[in-house]
C-alpha positions in Angstrom: -60.5 10.4 17.2 -60.1 6.9 19.5 -59.5 3.7 17.7 -60.2 -0.1 19.4 -58.9 -2.7 19.9 -58.7 -4.3 16.3 -57.1 -0.9 15.1 -54.7 -1.4 17.3 -53.9 -4.7 16.5 -53.2 -3.4 12.7 -52.0 -0.5 13.3 -48.8 -3.2 15.4 -48.8 -6.1 13.1 -48.4 -3.4 10.4 -45.5 -1.6 11.9 -43.9 -4.9 13.1 -44.0 -5.3 8.9 -42.1 -2.5 8.2 -40.0 -2.7 11.5 -38.7 -6.3 9.5 -38.2 -5.2 6.6 -36.0 -2.4 7.6 -34.3 -4.8 9.3 -34.3 -7.4 6.6 -30.5 -7.9 4.9 -32.5 -7.7 0.8 -34.5 -4.6 1.6 -33.4 -3.0 4.4 -31.0 -0.4 2.8 -33.1 0.9 0.0 -36.2 1.3 2.8 -33.9 2.9 5.9 -33.2 5.4 3.4 -36.5 7.1 3.6 -38.3 4.9 6.8 -36.9 5.3 10.4 -37.4 4.1 14.2 -38.2 6.9 16.3 -38.3 6.2 20.2 -39.6 8.9 22.6 -41.2 9.4 26.5 -44.2 9.7 26.2 -45.5 12.9 28.5 -47.7 12.0 30.8 -47.3 7.9 30.7 -43.5 8.7 31.3 -43.3 4.8 29.2 -40.8 4.8 26.6 -42.4 3.6 22.7 -40.9 3.2 19.3 -42.8 3.2 16.3 -41.7 3.6 12.0 -41.5 6.6 10.4 -41.1 8.4 7.4 -38.5 10.9 7.0 -36.2 13.5 4.9 -32.6 14.7 6.2 -30.6 17.5 5.3 -27.7 17.2 7.2 -27.9 17.2 11.2 -32.0 18.4 10.3 -33.9 15.6 10.0 -38.1 16.1 8.6 -41.0 13.9 9.6 -44.2 14.4 7.8 -47.2 12.9 10.0 -49.9 12.7 7.8 -53.4 12.0 9.0 -52.3 13.4 12.5 -56.1 13.8 14.3 -56.4 10.2 13.9 -51.8 9.9 15.1 -51.4 10.7 18.8 -47.7 10.6 19.3 -46.4 13.5 17.6 -48.6 15.0 20.4 -45.6 14.5 22.6 -43.2 17.6 20.3 -45.7 20.2 19.7 -44.7 23.9 22.2 -40.8 23.6 23.1 -41.0 20.2 21.0 -38.7 17.0 22.9 -36.4 15.0 22.8 -36.8 12.2 19.9 -34.1 9.0 19.0 -33.7 8.0 15.6 -32.7 4.9 14.1 -30.0 6.7 11.5 -26.7 5.9 10.4 -26.2 2.5 11.2 -27.4 3.4 15.1 -29.6 5.9 17.5 -29.7 9.5 16.4 -30.4 11.8 19.5 -32.6 14.5 18.9 -34.3 17.2 19.9 -38.2 17.7 17.9 -40.6 20.1 17.6 -43.6 19.9 15.4 -45.4 22.4 13.9 -49.5 22.4 12.2 -48.9 22.7 8.3 -52.4 22.1 6.8 -53.9 18.7 7.4 -50.0 17.6 8.2 -47.6 17.6 10.9 -43.9 18.4 10.4 -41.5 17.7 13.0 -38.0 18.9 12.9 -35.9 16.9 14.4 -32.2 18.8 15.6 -30.0 16.4 15.7 -27.1 16.3 18.5 
């Protein structure tokens, strides 16, 4: 499903707000326990993108759940064999290999950190 310029502006504003909260001194530590920034290179465009994502972590495995995946495109960069993804974790950037799998109405992205 395609979205128009107005929807993109709203999404960009929400993403900027979430990113700002994650970087704040007061709320940042609480926000960063469940939200991080994922940075990746688009398969077709070759451009670098960053987006805030909710996550769960167990050791060196991070799970990202993509709700309403049919309304989003970014996760498709990690279908099949998957691809490289960088997450803002532990006070810095952590790289890993991400693989997306459809799980009913959601997509689960599993990231094995390097």
